[in-house]
N, C-alpha and C positions, 0 to 999 in steps of 0.2 A: 394563257390570259398573262400579259407581264407584269410580275411583281414591283411596282415602285417601289414600295415601303422602305428597300433594300437600297434605293437610289436616291433618297431624299424625297421632299413633296412633288407631288403630280402635277403637272403645270397643265390647267387645262382652258382651253377655249368652251366658252360656252357660245350658243347659237340661241339666239336675242331676237323674237317677235317683237317686244314691248309690251306685253302683257303680262296677267299675274302668272301664269306656270312659269313664263323664262325668270322671270322674276322670283319664284319661290324657289326655282331652281337654285337662282343664283344665293340663295339664301341657303338651301340647304351645305350648300358648296365651301358658304363661306362659314361656314361651322363647322367644317372636318377640317384638323388640325393637320393632316395628310395631304391636303390639295392646297394648291394655290391657283388663282381665278387670274389667269393672265392676259385677258383682255374677253372682248362680245365682237358677235360676226352677227350682220344681221343682212337683209336685201330688200331694196326698196327700187318703187317706179319710176323709171331715171326720168318717164314725162312729167308726172308730175308732184314728184321729189317727195313718197310717201310711203310709208312701210308695205312692203305688200301683204295682202291679204289682209290685215288689221288697218290698214289707210289712215296711220298714223302720218302727222308731219313729219320732213328727217329731224327739223331741228329738236321737235321734243322726245325722241328716239337717241340723240346726240345729249340732251341736257337728262336722258339717265345717266347714261356711260358714265358724264361728269361726275353726277351725284353720286355713284358707287363707287369714284374712284379707278372707274377702268378706262382704260383705249378701246374705240371701236372702230372697227373694219366695216363698210356699207358697202355691197358688192351690189352695183347699177344694173336693172334687167330694163331689158326694151317693153315698147309698149306696141301692139298686143307680144304676147309672151310665148314661144313653143313649149314645149317640154325639152325638147331638144338644144334652142337657147337657154332655157333654163342651165339645165344640166351644165352645159361650157362655162355659162358665167359662175357656178357655183366650182368648177373646176380652177378659172383661173381665181377665184376669190380664195379657195384654202391652197392655193400654190403661194399666196401672195402673207397669206396667213400667218403659215408656217413659217416663210422666210421672217416674218415680223413679228413673229409673238414664241419661237422655239416651244412649241407644244407637244404633250405625251401625249394628251387625250382631247375629246372634243364632245362636249354632253350637251344635251337636248332635254325642253323639257314636257316630252310626251309622257302620258300618263296607260294608258293603256288600249290603244288602237296597233295590234298585231301587224296591219299590214305595213303600218308605217316604220316601225322601229326596223322591220326587215329590209325596208327601202333604205332606210340611214345606214346600217349595217352595211347592205353590198354597196353603198356608193361609198361608205368612207372607209371600205375593206383596203381599198386601191393604196389609200393616203399614206397606212403604215400607222395610225394613230388608233390609239384604245378609246372604245366609244362607248360611253357613260350615260345615264338612264338616271340620273340621283332624284327623281321623283318618282317615278315607274309602280303601278301597283298600289298607290297610295290607294286607298277608298274613296270617291271623289265628295262624297257626301260630308266624311269628314276630314275632308285636306279642305274645302269649301271654308269649313267652321272654323279649321286651325289660320286660315289665309286672314280672315276677318280677326279673329283674336287676338293674332300675330301685330296690329296695326295696320295690316297690309289695305292700301287703299287704291281703289281701280275706278276707272267710267268704262264702261261697254261703249265701245267704236262701231262696234258691227254687230247686225243679229240678222239672223233669217225670219224674215214676217210670216212666213208658214209655218214657223214650229214654235215663235218666239210674239209676246204681246207688244203690239210695236210701240206700246207707252213708254215699253221699258229701252228705248234706244235712248243713249247717252247717260243711264242712270248710272248710279255709284254703285259699286258689287259690295253690297255689305246684308246683315241678317236681313231685313226686310225684303232686299232685292231676290236673294233666295227663296224668301216664304211665296211668290209672286210667279216661279217660275211655274212652268206646266210639267204636271207630274212624270213623264216624258222627256222633258226635258234633263243632260244629266247637267249636277249643279256646279261643274269646273266648263261646261260646252266645249267635252272634248268632242262631240261630235259634231262638232260645226256652228252649232247654234247660236251661238255668240263670239265675239269676240273685245278686248278690254286694252285700256291701257293704264299700267300701275304707275299712279305717282307716288307716290308714297310708301313706308313702309321700314322696318329692319337693315332693310339689304342695300338704304339708300344713306346716303348722311344728312340729304336734308331732301326737301320734297318740293318733287315739281308743279308748281301751282299751275292749272289751267283753269280756262272758264269753256265751256260749252259752248259751241257754236250750233249751225245750221245742219239737220238730218237732209239726205240726199237719197232718191232709190237708183242704185247701180247695178244691172247686169241682176236683178231679183233679190239685192240683198239693202239693208237699212244701212246708211253710212252717216255716222256723227262727225261733226268735225269737232275737235280739240285747243285749242289757241292756247300758246302759254302766258301768263300773267306776267309782267316783268316788272318789280317796283318802282 
């Protein structure tokens, strides 16, 4: 592992999903005096201009980057998108990110899924970037409460109705939400039970005001639309 401590601050590019885990990973990196976060990297569905997986409008993701005071590189994905197309888009996007941000490392907000971590490490090996997991292995019950206690605020944008109550679609991520989760659901949704959009917290300079729109069913998941409230 490269010892960046002898070379100055580690320039880190953060993979950004728009959710609470990405936001918390950003917060941990911001608090590390040896690190400089130089940009955010996200993917989005080109057909609908929404973030991949979370289904958040791209303009809201850009608003997050502005609130964090960081540039955002958004990688377009075709729809539908095969795994081969995804990997090609990521290769192209990473090449652009390396040229634009000159990072030493790339960070991910993964928590405990070993197969996902191994996949990321294998794909990043050819880039020459150090791979960081700043919130890895934090017990998720403790992590969820720490997020709420810190002032992080988020809304559920996607949930699996086979594992989650449909009434939690669009819900605020708070202590009340955590008490309503079924026992088998991970408090941070790390197994794909739910995804979120972080709109406020210590990682942002100002809140991104949102209002909850309609909830629709798509490919077996419930997606709740969020719209930015412009004063």
